C-alpha positions as CSV (number, residue, x, y, z in Angstrom):
1,X,103.4,72.5,125.9
2,X,106.5,74.1,127.6
3,X,105.9,75.4,131.2
4,X,107.6,78.2,133.1
5,X,106.6,77.7,136.7
6,X,102.8,77.5,136.6
7,X,102.4,79.7,133.6
8,X,101.6,77.9,130.5
9,X,102.8,79.5,127.1
10,X,100.3,79.6,124.3
11,X,101.0,77.4,121.3
12,X,101.7,79.8,118.4
13,X,102.4,77.0,115.9
14,X,100.1,75.2,113.7
15,X,99.7,71.5,114.5
16,X,100.4,70.4,110.9
17,X,103.3,72.6,110.1
18,X,104.9,73.0,113.7
19,X,107.8,74.8,112.4
20,X,105.9,77.9,111.0
21,X,104.3,80.6,113.2
22,X,100.6,81.4,112.3
23,X,101.7,84.9,111.4
24,X,103.4,83.4,108.4
25,X,100.1,81.8,107.3
26,X,98.4,85.2,107.5
27,X,101.2,86.7,105.5
28,X,100.8,84.1,102.8
29,X,97.0,84.9,102.6
30,X,98.0,88.6,102.3
31,X,100.4,87.8,99.5
32,X,97.8,85.8,97.7
33,X,95.2,88.5,98.0
34,X,97.6,91.2,96.9
35,X,98.8,89.0,93.9
36,X,95.3,88.5,92.9
37,X,94.6,92.2,93.1
38,X,97.7,92.8,90.8
39,X,96.3,90.5,88.2
40,X,92.9,92.1,88.5
41,X,94.4,95.5,87.9
42,X,96.4,94.2,85.0
43,X,93.4,92.6,83.3
44,X,91.2,95.7,83.8
45,X,94.0,97.8,82.1
46,X,94.0,95.4,79.3
47,X,90.3,95.5,79.0
48,X,90.3,99.4,79.2
49,X,92.8,99.4,76.4
50,X,90.7,96.9,74.3
51,X,87.7,99.2,74.9
52,X,89.4,102.4,73.8
53,X,91.2,101.1,70.9
54,X,88.4,99.0,69.2
55,X,84.8,99.9,68.4
56,X,83.3,97.5,71.0
57,X,80.4,99.0,72.8
58,X,80.3,99.8,76.5
59,X,77.9,97.0,77.1
60,X,80.9,94.7,77.3
61,X,82.2,96.3,80.4
62,X,80.6,93.9,82.8
63,X,81.9,91.0,80.9
64,X,85.4,92.4,81.0
65,X,84.9,93.1,84.7
66,X,83.7,89.6,85.4
67,X,86.8,88.1,83.5
68,X,89.2,90.4,85.4
69,X,87.7,89.5,88.8
70,X,87.6,85.8,87.9
71,X,91.2,85.9,86.8
72,X,92.4,87.8,89.8
73,X,90.6,85.7,92.4
74,X,91.8,82.5,90.5
75,X,95.5,83.7,90.8
76,X,95.0,84.8,94.4
77,X,93.7,81.3,95.4
78,X,96.5,79.6,93.3
79,X,99.2,81.7,94.9
80,X,97.9,81.3,98.5
81,X,97.6,77.5,98.1
82,X,100.9,77.3,96.4
83,X,102.6,79.1,99.2
84,X,100.8,77.2,102.0
85,X,101.1,73.8,100.3
86,X,98.1,72.2,101.9
87,X,94.3,72.5,102.1
88,X,93.8,74.1,98.7
89,X,90.1,74.1,98.6
90,X,89.7,75.6,102.1
91,X,92.5,78.1,101.6
92,X,91.2,79.2,98.2
93,X,87.7,79.7,99.7
94,X,89.0,81.8,102.4
95,X,91.2,83.9,100.1
96,X,88.3,84.2,97.7
97,X,86.0,85.4,100.5
98,X,88.4,88.1,101.6
99,X,88.9,89.2,98.0
100,X,85.2,89.3,97.4
101,X,84.6,91.3,100.6
102,X,87.2,93.8,99.5
103,X,85.4,94.2,96.2
104,X,81.9,94.5,97.8
105,X,83.3,97.1,100.2
106,X,84.9,99.0,97.3
107,X,81.5,98.9,95.4
108,X,79.6,100.1,98.4
109,X,82.1,103.0,98.9
110,X,82.1,104.1,95.4
111,X,78.5,103.4,94.3
112,X,76.7,103.8,97.5
113,X,74.7,101.2,99.4
114,X,71.5,101.6,97.4
115,X,73.1,100.8,94.0
116,X,74.6,97.4,94.9
117,X,72.7,95.1,92.8
118,X,72.5,91.3,92.0
119,X,75.5,91.5,89.7
120,X,77.8,92.3,92.7
121,X,76.6,89.2,94.5
122,X,76.9,87.0,91.4
123,X,80.4,88.2,91.0
124,X,80.9,87.4,94.8
125,X,80.0,83.7,94.0
126,X,82.3,83.9,90.9
127,X,85.1,84.9,93.1
128,X,84.8,82.3,95.6
129,X,84.4,79.6,93.1
130,X,87.4,80.6,91.0
131,X,89.6,81.1,94.0
132,X,88.7,77.7,95.4
133,X,89.5,76.2,91.9
134,X,92.7,78.1,92.0
135,X,93.5,76.8,95.4
136,X,93.0,73.3,94.2
137,X,95.3,73.8,91.1
138,X,97.8,75.6,93.4
139,X,98.2,72.9,96.0
140,X,98.3,70.1,93.4
141,X,101.0,72.1,91.4
142,X,103.2,72.4,94.5
143,X,104.1,68.8,94.5
């Protein structure tokens, strides 16, 4: 570590990729989460169009929401791991956890704390699993 007199500077660089600051890694996580949110919104719009055009009952809404959440979190984990190019499983799980926390907070804000059911926590597990799977595919496709 470089020294200036008796003051030691903090190491702001990752040990593995010593040329990139840690802020870049946080930015890559943010880009992955935002990319997953865009895919989630696009899939929700497609499912809303399907529900409004066809005669499918409203009972399919949780199915479409689950598919949209799984697709968005998969793409978020994939994009994050593709940008970072290392540790796909770990980075996918981290991205999926942040993505799931955002969805749980949105559910609590819009539905209230008392209405948060088991389905939300099942979707939390789906988000973490699909984002980690996306991370694995993303880091392996970067080569």
